[in-house]
Gaussian input, Z-matrix of N, CA and C with variables (Angstrom, degrees):
# hf/3-21g

backbone

0 1
 N
 C     1     B1
 C     2     B2     1     A1
 N     3     B3     2     A2     1     D1
 C     4     B4     3     A3     2     D2
 C     5     B5     4     A4     3     D3
 N     6     B6     5     A5     4     D4
 C     7     B7     6     A6     5     D5
 C     8     B8     7     A7     6     D6
 N     9     B9     8     A8     7     D7
 C    10    B10     9     A9     8     D8
 C    11    B11    10    A10     9     D9
 N    12    B12    11    A11    10    D10
 C    13    B13    12    A12    11    D11
 C    14    B14    13    A13    12    D12
 N    15    B15    14    A14    13    D13
 C    16    B16    15    A15    14    D14
 C    17    B17    16    A16    15    D15
 N    18    B18    17    A17    16    D16
 C    19    B19    18    A18    17    D17
 C    20    B20    19    A19    18    D18
 N    21    B21    20    A20    19    D19
 C    22    B22    21    A21    20    D20
 C    23    B23    22    A22    21    D21
 N    24    B24    23    A23    22    D22
 C    25    B25    24    A24    23    D23
 C    26    B26    25    A25    24    D24
 N    27    B27    26    A26    25    D25
 C    28    B28    27    A27    26    D26
 C    29    B29    28    A28    27    D27
 N    30    B30    29    A29    28    D28
 C    31    B31    30    A30    29    D29
 C    32    B32    31    A31    30    D30
 N    33    B33    32    A32    31    D31
 C    34    B34    33    A33    32    D32
 C    35    B35    34    A34    33    D33
 N    36    B36    35    A35    34    D34
 C    37    B37    36    A36    35    D35
 C    38    B38    37    A37    36    D36
 N    39    B39    38    A38    37    D37
 C    40    B40    39    A39    38    D38
 C    41    B41    40    A40    39    D39
 N    42    B42    41    A41    40    D40
 C    43    B43    42    A42    41    D41
 C    44    B44    43    A43    42    D42
 N    45    B45    44    A44    43    D43
 C    46    B46    45    A45    44    D44
 C    47    B47    46    A46    45    D45
 N    48    B48    47    A47    46    D46
 C    49    B49    48    A48    47    D47
 C    50    B50    49    A49    48    D48
 N    51    B51    50    A50    49    D49
 C    52    B52    51    A51    50    D50
 C    53    B53    52    A52    51    D51
 N    54    B54    53    A53    52    D52
 C    55    B55    54    A54    53    D53
 C    56    B56    55    A55    54    D54
 N    57    B57    56    A56    55    D55
 C    58    B58    57    A57    56    D56
 C    59    B59    58    A58    57    D57
 N    60    B60    59    A59    58    D58
 C    61    B61    60    A60    59    D59
 C    62    B62    61    A61    60    D60
 N    63    B63    62    A62    61    D61
 C    64    B64    63    A63    62    D62
 C    65    B65    64    A64    63    D63
 N    66    B66    65    A65    64    D64
 C    67    B67    66    A66    65    D65
 C    68    B68    67    A67    66    D66
 N    69    B69    68    A68    67    D67
 C    70    B70    69    A69    68    D68
 C    71    B71    70    A70    69    D69
 N    72    B72    71    A71    70    D70
 C    73    B73    72    A72    71    D71
 C    74    B74    73    A73    72    D72
 N    75    B75    74    A74    73    D73
 C    76    B76    75    A75    74    D74
 C    77    B77    76    A76    75    D75
 N    78    B78    77    A77    76    D76
 C    79    B79    78    A78    77    D77
 C    80    B80    79    A79    78    D78
 N    81    B81    80    A80    79    D79
 C    82    B82    81    A81    80    D80
 C    83    B83    82    A82    81    D81
 N    84    B84    83    A83    82    D82
 C    85    B85    84    A84    83    D83
 C    86    B86    85    A85    84    D84
 N    87    B87    86    A86    85    D85
 C    88    B88    87    A87    86    D86
 C    89    B89    88    A88    87    D87
 N    90    B90    89    A89    88    D88
 C    91    B91    90    A90    89    D89
 C    92    B92    91    A91    90    D90
 N    93    B93    92    A92    91    D91
 C    94    B94    93    A93    92    D92
 C    95    B95    94    A94    93    D93
 N    96    B96    95    A95    94    D94
 C    97    B97    96    A96    95    D95
 C    98    B98    97    A97    96    D96
 N    99    B99    98    A98    97    D97
 C   100   B100    99    A99    98    D98
 C   101   B101   100   A100    99    D99
 N   102   B102   101   A101   100   D100
 C   103   B103   102   A102   101   D101
 C   104   B104   103   A103   102   D102
 N   105   B105   104   A104   103   D103
 C   106   B106   105   A105   104   D104
 C   107   B107   106   A106   105   D105
 N   108   B108   107   A107   106   D106
 C   109   B109   108   A108   107   D107
 C   110   B110   109   A109   108   D108
 N   111   B111   110   A110   109   D109
 C   112   B112   111   A111   110   D110
 C   113   B113   112   A112   111   D111
 N   114   B114   113   A113   112   D112
 C   115   B115   114   A114   113   D113
 C   116   B116   115   A115   114   D114
 N   117   B117   116   A116   115   D115
 C   118   B118   117   A117   116   D116
 C   119   B119   118   A118   117   D117
 N   120   B120   119   A119   118   D118
 C   121   B121   120   A120   119   D119
 C   122   B122   121   A121   120   D120
 N   123   B123   122   A122   121   D121
 C   124   B124   123   A123   122   D122
 C   125   B125   124   A124   123   D123
 N   126   B126   125   A125   124   D124
 C   127   B127   126   A126   125   D125
 C   128   B128   127   A127   126   D126
 N   129   B129   128   A128   127   D127
 C   130   B130   129   A129   128   D128
 C   131   B131   130   A130   129   D129
 N   132   B132   131   A131   130   D130
 C   133   B133   132   A132   131   D131
 C   134   B134   133   A133   132   D132
 N   135   B135   134   A134   133   D133
 C   136   B136   135   A135   134   D134
 C   137   B137   136   A136   135   D135
 N   138   B138   137   A137   136   D136
 C   139   B139   138   A138   137   D137
 C   140   B140   139   A139   138   D138
 N   141   B141   140   A140   139   D139
 C   142   B142   141   A141   140   D140
 C   143   B143   142   A142   141   D141
 N   144   B144   143   A143   142   D142
 C   145   B145   144   A144   143   D143
 C   146   B146   145   A145   144   D144
 N   147   B147   146   A146   145   D145
 C   148   B148   147   A147   146   D146
 C   149   B149   148   A148   147   D147
 N   150   B150   149   A149   148   D148
 C   151   B151   150   A150   149   D149
 C   152   B152   151   A151   150   D150
 N   153   B153   152   A152   151   D151
 C   154   B154   153   A153   152   D152
 C   155   B155   154   A154   153   D153
 N   156   B156   155   A155   154   D154
 C   157   B157   156   A156   155   D155
 C   158   B158   157   A157   156   D156
 N   159   B159   158   A158   157   D157
 C   160   B160   159   A159   158   D158
 C   161   B161   160   A160   159   D159
 N   162   B162   161   A161   160   D160
 C   163   B163   162   A162   161   D161
 C   164   B164   163   A163   162   D162
 N   165   B165   164   A164   163   D163
 C   166   B166   165   A165   164   D164
 C   167   B167   166   A166   165   D165
 N   168   B168   167   A167   166   D166
 C   169   B169   168   A168   167   D167
 C   170   B170   169   A169   168   D168
 N   171   B171   170   A170   169   D169
 C   172   B172   171   A171   170   D170
 C   173   B173   172   A172   171   D171
 N   174   B174   173   A173   172   D172
 C   175   B175   174   A174   173   D173
 C   176   B176   175   A175   174   D174

   B1=1.4513
   B2=1.5402
   B3=1.3574
   B4=1.4612
   B5=1.5167
   B6=1.3867
   B7=1.4870
   B8=1.5480
   B9=1.3229
   B10=1.4781
   B11=1.4686
   B12=1.3358
   B13=1.5013
   B14=1.4759
   B15=1.3491
   B16=1.4048
   B17=1.5132
   B18=1.2680
   B19=1.4869
   B20=1.4629
   B21=1.3240
   B22=1.4322
   B23=1.5129
   B24=1.3552
   B25=1.4879
   B26=1.5231
   B27=1.3241
   B28=1.5239
   B29=1.4691
   B30=1.3038
   B31=1.5563
   B32=1.5218
   B33=1.3344
   B34=1.5048
   B35=1.5056
   B36=1.3034
   B37=1.5002
   B38=1.4412
   B39=1.3351
   B40=1.5122
   B41=1.5910
   B42=1.3131
   B43=1.4868
   B44=1.5243
   B45=1.3819
   B46=1.4991
   B47=1.5491
   B48=1.3051
   B49=1.5160
   B50=1.5607
   B51=1.3550
   B52=1.3965
   B53=1.5191
   B54=1.3479
   B55=1.4588
   B56=1.4770
   B57=1.2869
   B58=1.4950
   B59=1.4872
   B60=1.2766
   B61=1.4707
   B62=1.5259
   B63=1.3457
   B64=1.5328
   B65=1.4846
   B66=1.3352
   B67=1.4510
   B68=1.5632
   B69=1.3273
   B70=1.4320
   B71=1.5896
   B72=1.2891
   B73=1.4810
   B74=1.5467
   B75=1.3199
   B76=1.4514
   B77=1.5185
   B78=1.3004
   B79=1.4118
   B80=1.4938
   B81=1.3435
   B82=1.4978
   B83=1.5276
   B84=1.3647
   B85=1.4697
   B86=1.5521
   B87=1.3292
   B88=1.4922
   B89=1.4783
   B90=1.3306
   B91=1.4945
   B92=1.4905
   B93=1.3183
   B94=1.4433
   B95=1.5428
   B96=1.3174
   B97=1.4973
   B98=1.5195
   B99=1.3114
   B100=1.4559
   B101=1.5275
   B102=1.3350
   B103=1.4544
   B104=1.5535
   B105=1.3474
   B106=1.5038
   B107=1.5055
   B108=1.3067
   B109=1.4738
   B110=1.5269
   B111=1.3544
   B112=1.4697
   B113=1.5009
   B114=1.2807
   B115=1.5728
   B116=1.4753
   B117=1.3138
   B118=1.4568
   B119=1.5757
   B120=1.3013
   B121=1.5007
   B122=1.4731
   B123=1.3727
   B124=1.4395
   B125=1.5359
   B126=1.3289
   B127=1.4266
   B128=1.5480
   B129=1.3483
   B130=1.4570
   B131=1.5333
   B132=1.2479
   B133=1.4748
   B134=1.4981
   B135=1.3271
   B136=1.5164
   B137=1.5780
   B138=1.2477
   B139=1.5226
   B140=1.4979
   B141=1.3252
   B142=1.4905
   B143=1.4346
   B144=1.3497
   B145=1.4264
   B146=1.5032
   B147=1.3641
   B148=1.4247
   B149=1.5519
   B150=1.2804
   B151=1.4098
   B152=1.4861
   B153=1.3402
   B154=1.4804
   B155=1.5323
   B156=1.3456
   B157=1.4730
   B158=1.5240
   B159=1.2786
   B160=1.4653
   B161=1.4949
   B162=1.3152
   B163=1.4178
   B164=1.5411
   B165=1.3164
   B166=1.3943
   B167=1.5127
   B168=1.2896
   B169=1.4399
   B170=1.4724
   B171=1.4240
   B172=1.4504
   B173=1.4802
   B174=1.3083
   B175=1.4639
   B176=1.5885
   A1=107.04
   A2=115.91
   A3=119.76
   A4=109.52
   A5=112.72
   A6=120.51
   A7=105.21
   A8=114.70
   A9=121.94
   A10=107.94
   A11=113.16
   A12=121.97
   A13=109.65
   A14=118.29
   A15=122.61
   A16=106.78
   A17=117.11
   A18=123.34
   A19=110.17
   A20=117.47
   A21=122.72
   A22=110.75
   A23=114.79
   A24=119.41
   A25=112.73
   A26=117.52
   A27=119.26
   A28=110.00
   A29=115.76
   A30=121.01
   A31=109.48
   A32=115.18
   A33=117.39
   A34=110.52
   A35=118.63
   A36=119.21
   A37=111.88
   A38=119.26
   A39=120.32
   A40=108.79
   A41=113.62
   A42=119.02
   A43=111.07
   A44=112.22
   A45=114.63
   A46=114.86
   A47=112.53
   A48=117.46
   A49=108.87
   A50=114.33
   A51=117.36
   A52=111.43
   A53=119.48
   A54=126.51
   A55=108.72
   A56=118.15
   A57=125.20
   A58=110.71
   A59=119.97
   A60=122.79
   A61=111.74
   A62=117.50
   A63=120.94
   A64=105.43
   A65=118.14
   A66=123.49
   A67=110.07
   A68=117.82
   A69=121.48
   A70=110.46
   A71=117.59
   A72=119.97
   A73=110.50
   A74=116.60
   A75=117.77
   A76=108.54
   A77=118.83
   A78=126.41
   A79=111.28
   A80=117.77
   A81=121.95
   A82=106.79
   A83=117.25
   A84=120.76
   A85=111.23
   A86=112.13
   A87=117.42
   A88=110.72
   A89=117.90
   A90=121.40
   A91=110.52
   A92=119.64
   A93=121.48
   A94=111.11
   A95=117.10
   A96=118.70
   A97=107.87
   A98=121.18
   A99=121.48
   A100=109.62
   A101=118.08
   A102=121.62
   A103=112.00
   A104=112.29
   A105=120.16
   A106=110.60
   A107=117.12
   A108=123.72
   A109=110.67
   A110=114.09
   A111=120.34
   A112=112.99
   A113=114.12
   A114=119.11
   A115=109.74
   A116=118.27
   A117=121.17
   A118=110.32
   A119=112.82
   A120=120.01
   A121=113.14
   A122=117.34
   A123=123.42
   A124=112.41
   A125=116.12
   A126=119.78
   A127=107.62
   A128=115.12
   A129=119.70
   A130=105.19
   A131=116.15
   A132=123.15
   A133=109.13
   A134=118.54
   A135=120.16
   A136=109.06
   A137=119.58
   A138=122.00
   A139=112.91
   A140=117.50
   A141=122.13
   A142=107.59
   A143=120.44
   A144=122.88
   A145=114.33
   A146=114.23
   A147=119.43
   A148=109.96
   A149=118.90
   A150=122.30
   A151=106.37
   A152=115.55
   A153=119.84
   A154=104.50
   A155=114.10
   A156=123.27
   A157=109.63
   A158=113.17
   A159=116.14
   A160=106.15
   A161=119.13
   A162=126.59
   A163=109.67
   A164=115.81
   A165=117.21
   A166=110.21
   A167=115.97
   A168=124.64
   A169=108.76
   A170=118.58
   A171=120.24
   A172=106.24
   A173=114.92
   A174=117.91
   A175=107.36
   D1=125.87
   D2=-177.58
   D3=-71.17
   D4=147.16
   D5=-178.28
   D6=-73.10
   D7=144.76
   D8=176.70
   D9=-78.93
   D10=133.01
   D11=-178.75
   D12=-76.88
   D13=132.65
   D14=176.91
   D15=-81.75
   D16=137.20
   D17=179.21
   D18=-67.83
   D19=130.32
   D20=172.32
   D21=-80.90
   D22=174.59
   D23=-178.76
   D24=-60.63
   D25=-37.27
   D26=-178.34
   D27=-67.73
   D28=-41.19
   D29=-179.04
   D30=-64.17
   D31=-42.62
   D32=177.99
   D33=-65.17
   D34=-40.93
   D35=177.42
   D36=-64.46
   D37=-40.90
   D38=178.62
   D39=-58.88
   D40=-46.36
   D41=-177.96
   D42=-59.85
   D43=-49.03
   D44=-179.80
   D45=-64.59
   D46=-32.46
   D47=179.25
   D48=-68.25
   D49=-39.55
   D50=178.36
   D51=-60.27
   D52=-43.52
   D53=177.00
   D54=-60.85
   D55=-46.62
   D56=-179.47
   D57=-58.39
   D58=-42.41
   D59=-174.20
   D60=-88.83
   D61=-2.06
   D62=179.96
   D63=-78.51
   D64=109.81
   D65=-176.87
   D66=-75.54
   D67=-12.40
   D68=178.23
   D69=-89.76
   D70=-9.90
   D71=178.73
   D72=-75.85
   D73=153.44
   D74=179.24
   D75=-63.24
   D76=145.95
   D77=179.09
   D78=-57.89
   D79=-43.24
   D80=-177.28
   D81=-59.63
   D82=-39.50
   D83=-178.85
   D84=-65.82
   D85=-43.03
   D86=-178.26
   D87=-66.02
   D88=-38.89
   D89=177.44
   D90=-65.51
   D91=-43.08
   D92=179.33
   D93=-63.66
   D94=-38.30
   D95=177.72
   D96=-66.76
   D97=-38.23
   D98=177.93
   D99=-59.22
   D100=-37.27
   D101=176.58
   D102=-59.42
   D103=-49.51
   D104=176.81
   D105=-54.50
   D106=-51.48
   D107=-179.18
   D108=-53.08
   D109=-49.10
   D110=178.32
   D111=-59.53
   D112=-45.18
   D113=176.68
   D114=-59.68
   D115=-43.74
   D116=-176.87
   D117=-64.18
   D118=-32.37
   D119=178.94
   D120=-80.36
   D121=-6.04
   D122=178.41
   D123=86.30
   D124=16.75
   D125=177.34
   D126=-97.99
   D127=150.57
   D128=171.50
   D129=-147.65
   D130=-177.12
   D131=-175.68
   D132=-59.00
   D133=-35.69
   D134=-173.92
   D135=-78.97
   D136=-24.33
   D137=-174.28
   D138=-103.28
   D139=-25.51
   D140=-174.71
   D141=-73.39
   D142=127.90
   D143=174.21
   D144=-82.14
   D145=-50.46
   D146=-178.23
   D147=-149.35
   D148=153.11
   D149=175.59
   D150=-140.65
   D151=122.73
   D152=-177.16
   D153=-104.37
   D154=117.53
   D155=179.71
   D156=-126.41
   D157=130.68
   D158=178.03
   D159=-110.39
   D160=120.49
   D161=-178.93
   D162=-116.32
   D163=122.21
   D164=179.75
   D165=-110.23
   D166=118.85
   D167=-175.40
   D168=-103.71
   D169=118.99
   D170=-179.24
   D171=-115.75
   D172=128.18
   D173=-177.54
   D174=-109.86

């Protein structure tokens, strides 16, 4: 049985970016993913100056 590959940082970033850009995903999930991406980039509330996010809500 082959060993499972552990996702590297780039693979995780690609996955999270896909979720972030998925307009059909829940807004709360997309916002949480954006937090993870910022943490991975070394940003946090204390160091982040601005974050521009466009959220389209369709009812």
